[in-house]
C-alpha positions as CSV (number, residue, x, y, z in Angstrom):
1,M,0.0,0.0,0.0
2,V,1.3,3.4,-0.9
3,I,0.3,6.6,0.8
4,K,0.0,9.4,-1.7
5,V,0.1,13.0,-0.6
6,Y,-1.2,15.4,-3.3
7,I,0.6,18.7,-2.9
8,A,1.2,21.9,-4.9
9,T,5.0,22.7,-5.1
10,S,4.3,26.2,-6.4
11,S,1.5,27.2,-4.1
12,G,1.4,30.9,-3.3
13,S,-0.4,30.1,0.0
14,T,1.9,29.9,3.1
15,S,-0.9,28.1,4.9
16,I,-1.0,25.3,2.3
17,K,2.8,25.1,2.2
18,K,2.9,24.7,6.0
19,Q,0.2,22.1,5.9
20,Q,2.0,20.1,3.2
21,Q,5.3,20.3,5.2
22,D,3.5,19.2,8.3
23,V,2.0,16.1,6.7
24,M,5.1,15.0,4.9
25,G,7.4,15.8,7.9
26,F,5.2,13.6,10.2
27,L,5.2,10.8,7.7
28,S,8.9,10.9,7.2
29,A,9.6,11.2,10.9
30,N,7.5,8.1,11.5
31,K,9.1,6.2,8.6
32,I,5.8,5.9,6.8
33,E,6.5,5.5,3.1
34,F,4.6,7.9,0.9
35,E,4.7,9.3,-2.6
36,E,4.4,13.1,-3.3
37,C,2.0,13.8,-6.2
38,D,2.5,17.4,-7.4
39,I,-0.7,18.9,-8.8
40,A,1.0,22.1,-9.8
41,A,3.5,20.5,-12.2
42,N,1.4,17.5,-13.4
43,E,-2.1,18.0,-14.9
44,D,-2.9,14.3,-14.6
45,N,-2.3,14.4,-10.8
46,R,-4.5,17.5,-10.4
47,K,-7.3,15.9,-12.4
48,W,-7.0,12.6,-10.5
49,M,-7.0,14.3,-7.1
50,R,-10.0,16.5,-7.9
51,E,-12.0,13.5,-9.3
52,N,-11.3,11.3,-6.4
53,V,-11.9,13.5,-3.4
54,P,-15.4,12.4,-2.3
55,E,-18.3,14.8,-2.7
56,E,-18.8,15.1,1.1
57,A,-15.2,16.2,1.5
58,R,-15.3,18.9,-1.1
59,P,-15.4,22.6,-0.3
60,A,-18.8,24.3,-0.8
61,A,-17.3,26.3,-3.6
62,G,-14.2,25.6,-5.8
63,N,-11.9,22.6,-5.9
64,P,-10.4,20.7,-3.1
65,L,-7.0,22.2,-2.1
66,P,-3.8,20.3,-1.2
67,P,-2.7,18.5,0.8
68,Q,-5.1,15.6,0.1
69,I,-4.1,12.2,1.4
70,F,-4.9,8.8,-0.2
71,N,-3.9,5.2,0.5
72,Q,-3.6,3.9,-3.1
73,D,-7.0,4.9,-4.5
74,R,-8.8,5.1,-1.1
75,Y,-9.4,8.7,0.1
76,C,-8.0,9.2,3.7
77,G,-8.7,12.9,4.1
78,N,-7.5,16.5,3.9
79,Y,-5.1,18.3,6.3
80,E,-7.8,19.0,8.9
81,A,-8.7,15.3,9.1
82,F,-5.0,14.3,9.3
83,F,-4.5,16.9,12.1
84,D,-7.4,15.5,14.0
85,A,-6.2,11.9,13.6
86,R,-2.7,13.0,14.8
87,E,-4.1,14.7,17.8
88,D,-6.1,11.6,18.7
89,N,-3.2,9.2,18.1
90,V,-5.0,7.4,15.3
91,V,-2.9,8.4,12.3
92,Y,-2.2,4.8,11.2
93,A,-6.0,4.0,11.3
94,F,-6.6,7.2,9.4
95,L,-4.1,6.1,6.7
96,G,-5.5,2.5,6.6
97,L,-2.3,1.1,8.0
98,T,-1.5,-1.2,11.0
99,A,0.1,0.7,13.8
100,P,3.6,-0.6,14.6
101,P,4.1,-2.3,17.9
102,G,5.1,0.1,20.7
103,S,3.5,3.1,19.0
104,K,1.1,5.2,21.1
105,E,-1.7,4.2,18.7
106,A,-0.9,0.4,19.0
107,E,-0.9,0.8,22.8
108,A,-4.2,2.7,22.9
109,L,-5.7,0.1,20.6
110,A,-4.5,-2.8,22.8
111,K,-5.9,-1.1,25.9
112,R,-9.3,-0.7,24.2
113,E,-9.4,-4.3,23.2
114,Q,-8.7,-5.4,26.8
115,Q,-11.7,-3.5,28.1
């Protein structure tokens, strides 16, 4: 399974740049393999991302903005959803991955299963 992070390398928005760096930095720091898909330099990436963000996750007006996160073709969420998952220690579940043993998420999951 490949995590794909749709980004815009030439975004004029500092907010979007920070969000993209936040997502990719977290994935790198936790040794979660991912692929960057640039929507600014590749029209196919932009088209695919826009077509595959579910209707309920789209903004009321305009197109979905990066970063958008997918596991293969399965939509995981946008930055806000990623941030919430990180705050709740459920990033691996958010990404559709198994939490590694010893991680906060794995420990929390084991504790819930014991109850």
